[in-house]
Every structure is written in structure tokens, then in C-alpha cells.
N, C-alpha and C positions, 0 to 999 in steps of 0.2 A: 965661466963667471969668475970674477976676481974677488978678492977679500972684501972689498968695499961693497959689492953687490950682496954678498952673504951677510955682512954686518947690517945693511939696510933691511934685509929680510928679518933678521933677528930683532931689530928695533921695532919693526911692525908687529911681530908676534909678541913682544914684550908689552906693547901698548894693549893688544887684545887680552893678554893674560891679566894685566892690571884692571881692565874694564870688567872681565869676567869675575876676578876675585872680589871686586867691590860689589858687583851684583850678588855674589854668593853671600857676602857679609850683610847686605841689605836684606836678604831673605832670612838670614839668621837672626837679625833684629826682630823681624816679624814673628819668627818661630819663638824667640825669647819672650815676647809679649804674651803669646799663647801659653807658654810653659808657666809664666808667672801667674796668669789668670787661673790656671788649672792646678797650680801648686806643684808643678813638676820640677825636678832638678834640671839644672843647665847641662850638667854632664850626664850622658847616657852611654855607658861603656859598651853595651851590646850593639847600639846603633853605629858607634864609631868603629867597632871591630867589623861590623858588616860592611861598612864603607871600605875599610882597609883591605878586606878580603876581596871585594868586588874590583878595586883598584889593581890589586895584584893579578887577578884573573884577566882583566882587560889588557894589562900591560904585557902578560905572557902571550895573549892572543895576537897582539900587534907585533910582537917580536922586535921591538925597537932597540936602540942602543942603551936605553935606561933599564936596569933591572927591575923586577917587581919590588924588591926591598928598597931600592932607591926611590921608586915612586911612592911607596908606602911612607917613607920618611918625609917626603915632600907634603904629602897629604896629611900626615900627623901634625906637621907644623901649621898647615892651613887651618886644620880644625882647632888646634890649640889657640891660634890667633883669632879665629872667628868666634870661639867660645867667649872671648873677652868682650866683644860687642854684643853678644847674646844676653849678657847679664842685665 
């Protein structure tokens, strides 16, 4: 397979990632509504730590090229950005 084929595959994955991130953000909007109704804060440190721990565990289990710490940083950014739409 040449570089063009690999780039096409990456482009397809990027489209899927964008779709999934938007779906995740839409769910966060709904969660934000519930939090607002129930008087809960947008930021839940224990929930975010739980997610980061799970991400690290799954990354270790898959043994891919990205380290658990790299994947945690990616997810930290995702959660930070998603929190903005949850408000």
C-alpha cells in the first residue's frame, strides 16, 4: 500500500472521529441540561478521573503505539472542550 492509500484511510478515520466527537458533545449538552435542573456543577472531578483511569487501562490493554499518558491527554482535551458545550 502506498502513502496515498494510507492517507485516504486516515481521512476516513478523521471523519469518523469528528462524527463521534460531535455525538459525544450532543450527549454532554443533554447531561448539562439535567445537571442544571438538578443544581449539579458542570465539572465533576471524580467522574473525569474515572474516565482518565479507564482510558489508560484500555490503552494499556490494546498495546497500541500511543501511550496511556498520551491517550489521557487527548481525553482531557476532549472533556475540557465538551464541558464548554455542557454549560
